[in-house]
N, C-alpha and C positions, 0 to 999 in steps of 0.2 A: 738182310740177306738178299742175294740176287734172286730174281724171280724164276720160279719153275725150273730149277737146276741149270739156269744159264750160268756161264762162267762169271766170276767176279770182275774180270777185266775182258772187255770185248775188243778184239783186235781184227782190223780189216784194212783193205787197200781200196783206194779210189784213184786209179792211175798212179800219178807220181806222189800222191799224198797218203801217208799212213795215218790211220785213225785209231785212237785208243779211247775207250770209254770206261771209266770206273763204274762198276755196275752192282753196287750194294745200296740201293736207294733207301731201303728201310733202316739201314745203319748209317745213313748220311755218307755213304761211300767210304766208310772207314777202311783203311788198308788191312787186309788179312794176308796170310802167307801165300795163298794162291794168287792174289793180285800182285804181290811183290814178285813172285816167280814169273808171272806173265809179263811184267815190265822187263825183267831181266832177259827173257826170251825174245821179246820184241826188239830190244836194244841190240842184242847179239845178231838178230836176223837182218836188221835194217841198216846198221851203221856203215856197212861196206857195200850196200846195195846201190849201185850207180843209178838205178831207175827210180829210186825214191829221193824226192827233193826236200820233203819236210814232213813233220809229224804234228798232228793236231790232237790235243788231249782235252777231254772234258769229263763231266760227271753226269750220271743218269738221275732222273727223278725230278729235276727242276728245283730242288731245294739246296743242294750242296754240290760243290766241286769235290771236296774230300774233307771230312771233319777230323782227319788225323789217323794215327795208327790205332789198331784195336787193342787199347790198353787194358780193357777188362779181361781179354784173353791172356794178356801178358801177366796181369795180376794173378789170374788163376794158376798159371804156370809157376809163378813165384811162390805162391802158397803151397804148391805141390813139390817145391824144390826141383822143378824141371828145368835145370839150367840149359840143357841142350836146345829146348824149344825157344827159350829166350835168346840164346846166342844166335841161333839160325835166323830168327826174325830180324834182329837188329843188324847182323852182319850182311844179310842179303838186302835189307832195305838201304843201308848206307852204300852198298855196292851199286845199287840202282841210282842213288843220288850222284855218285861219281860218274857213272855211265852216262847220265844225262848231261853233266857238265862237259864230258869229253865226246859227246855224240858227233859233233862236227857238222851238223846240218840244223836248220831251224827247228826248234822244239817249241811249239806254240801251245800254250796253256790258255784255255778259255774259262775264266773264273767268273761264274754267274751264280753266286750263292756262297755258302759257308766254305772257307778254306783255312784249315788250322793244322798245326803240327806237321804230321807226315804229308798232308796235302800241300803245305808250303814246300816241302822237300822235293816233290815230284814236279814242281813248277819253277821254283826260284833259280834253279841252276840251268834252266833253259834260256833260249834267246829271247822269247816273247812271252810276257805274262800279261794277258789282256784281262781287264776287269770291267764289269758293268756297274751300274748304280745299285745293283742288288748284291754285289760281292761284299763279303765280310771276312777279313783276314786277321789272324792272331797266332801268337805262339804262347799258349796258356799253360805251359808245363809246370811253372812253379806252384800252381794251384793243386796239382796232383803229386808234387814232390819229385818231379823228374827234372829236366833241365832242357834248354833249347838245343835240340839235336838236329838230325837230318842235314848236317852241314851248315846250320845257321850260326854256329859258333864262328864260322868264317864270314858269313854274310852280314850278320847284325853289327859287328864292330865297324863295318865299312859303309854303313848308312850315314847320312849327314849328322854331324855333331854327336849328341848322345841319344838320338832317337832309338838306336838299336838296343842300348842298355835299358832305356825306359820300357820298350816293348818286351824285352826279355824278362825283366823283373816283375812288372805289373800284369803282363798278359793283355795289355790294352788292345782293344779291338778297332781295326781300321776299316772304314767303309771303302768302297772302290776308289773314289777320288783321293782319300787319305793315303791309300796304298801307293798310288803313283807319286804323290808328293813325298812320301817317306822313302821311296826307292825300292819298295818291294815289288811293285808292278811297273811295267814299261809302257802300257797303252791303255787308254780309256775309250771304250766303245759302248754307247747306249744299247740297252737290251734290244730295242726294236730294230737296230741295225745288224744284229747278230746273224739272222738268216741270210742276209745278202752277203755278209762277210764270209760265212761258210761256203756259199756258192762261189765266191771269188777265189777261195783257197783251194778249190777242187783240183786245180792244175798243179798245186804244190808251190805256187809263187807266194812266198812269205811277204813280198813287198805290198801285197794287198792289205796287210794290216795297217800300214801307214796311211793308206788311202781312206780307211774307215775310222781311224782314230781321231778323236776330237780333244780339245783342251778340257781337262777335268775341272769341276768346280773347286773353289778354294778348300784347303784342308780344314777339317773341323778343329784340329789342334793348333792352327796357325797362331791364335792368340796366346798360346802357352809355349810357343817354340823356344823363346829365350829362357823361360823358366825350366824347360826340360834340360837344356844344356847346363844351366847354372846348378840345378839341384842334383841331377844324375851325374854331373861331372865333379861333384864335391869330394869324392874319394870313396872310402869303403862304405859299407852299409850303414853303420851308425852315423857317419857324416852325411849320407844322403837323407836319412830320416831327420837329422837336425836341420839340414838345409830346407827340407820341405816344411818343417814346422816354422822356421824363420820366415818363409815366404809369405805366410799369413793370408793365403787366398783359399777360397773354397776348393778350387781345383787341386791345389797342393795338399790340402788336408785330405781330400779324397784319395790321392795317390799314396799318401802316408798310411791311411787306413787300409788300403788294399795290401800294401806291403806287410803290414802287421798281421794280416790274415794268412799269408802264405807260409809254406814250410820254411823255417829259418835255415835249415840245412840246405834246402834247394836254392834259396836266395844266395847263400854263400857260395855254393858250387857254381851257380850260374854267373855270378859276378866274376869269379876267378876264371871261369871257362872263357868268357868273352875277352878278358884281359889277355889270356894266352892266345886265343884265336886270332887276335889282331896282328900277331907276329908270325902266324903259321899259314901254310898253304891249305887249300881245301882238303887235299888228301890227308895231311897231318891232322887237321881238325876232325875229320871223320874217324880217324884212328883213335884220337883222344876221346871222342864221344863214345866209341865202342868200348874202350877200356873203362870208362865211367859207368856204363850200363851194368857192367859185371859187378860193380860195387853198389851202386845206388839201387838197382832193381833187385838184385839177388840178396843183398845183405843189410841194407838200411831199412828200418821199419816204416819210415815215412811214406815210401812209395805205395805199399799195399794199403796203408791207412788213407792216403790222399785219394786214391782211386775209389776206395770204399765210400769216402765222404762225398765225393763229387759225382760219381757215376753209378755206384751200386746202391747204397742206402739213400744217397742224395739228401743227407741231413745237414750239410754245411757246417759240421761240427767236428773237424779233425782233431786228433790228439797228437800233436807233434812231439818228437823226441830229438833234441831238446825243444822246449816250448817257446823260447825267446831267442832273438838274435844275440843278445848279450851272453847267453849260455853256450853259444856255438864255439867250439874249440878250433882256433885257426890251424893248430897242428893236425887235428883230425881231418880237416878239409884238405890240407896239403897232402896228407896220407892217402886220400882218395885218388888224387892225381898220380901220386907215386906208384900206387898199386896198378 
């Protein structure tokens, strides 16, 4: 939670620069409803303000930019059948994602720590996504039986090759340099240069980012780059699993093992979501994601079970329904999108 009744989103101005700080350090700056509302208010106040030249977004506490949405609170609402709370959370969050994309001025996210899920959403649609060597980015939704949301159904299919599908299905974690090579981040700035960068941005001149950015180290996934495209481009989920098995490497077996631990329904929804997202606008993708939350969060048992296993009881032993990819009914998956 934020400290001593401070707001969960700190909003202030320094001349031509608007500053936003996500302020729930004890919760790794996870997005709550008040924070989302604060984002909406700042966007509305600043987008047409001619005196504001840029926005700088960061996270408090030194450990995280933003670890994602507060899914434990969403699970509590789901268990209580509180659909109004769930609808408000996702609809306002996705409106913020769209608002950032349409902001029309530099939206500079300084990612120096954990950035996952909803944290990706408040950064990736902006103009500048700066990462340090301490950044760690991921879309880990399949582990909790959700799906890549916050507009990433638009972003992920547009990353090079099949990197986006690999990230979506496995929840693979990218270090700062990896995120630049994958296309999630735009600039790499070492942590020790961040104070000087902040000072240079005080006048709202986003060009300062280019002056401080340096070439990132090689991607940790570089050696597997061709295998990512080959295996995750094989077709549907059974074909991907078969391709990973045929690859015969330790890396491929690890990816296969990860997939077999995830919610089969979530994997199937996520695979279909990215296929559809590749052909749609961001606005259409966000609308598709919102419609899916109404089914996946409110009515499918895997979501509350996934959050229980990963974040509540932390036992790592979810009971998925159905339990295997082979048991997933393609008609049922198509019905989720039709709903």
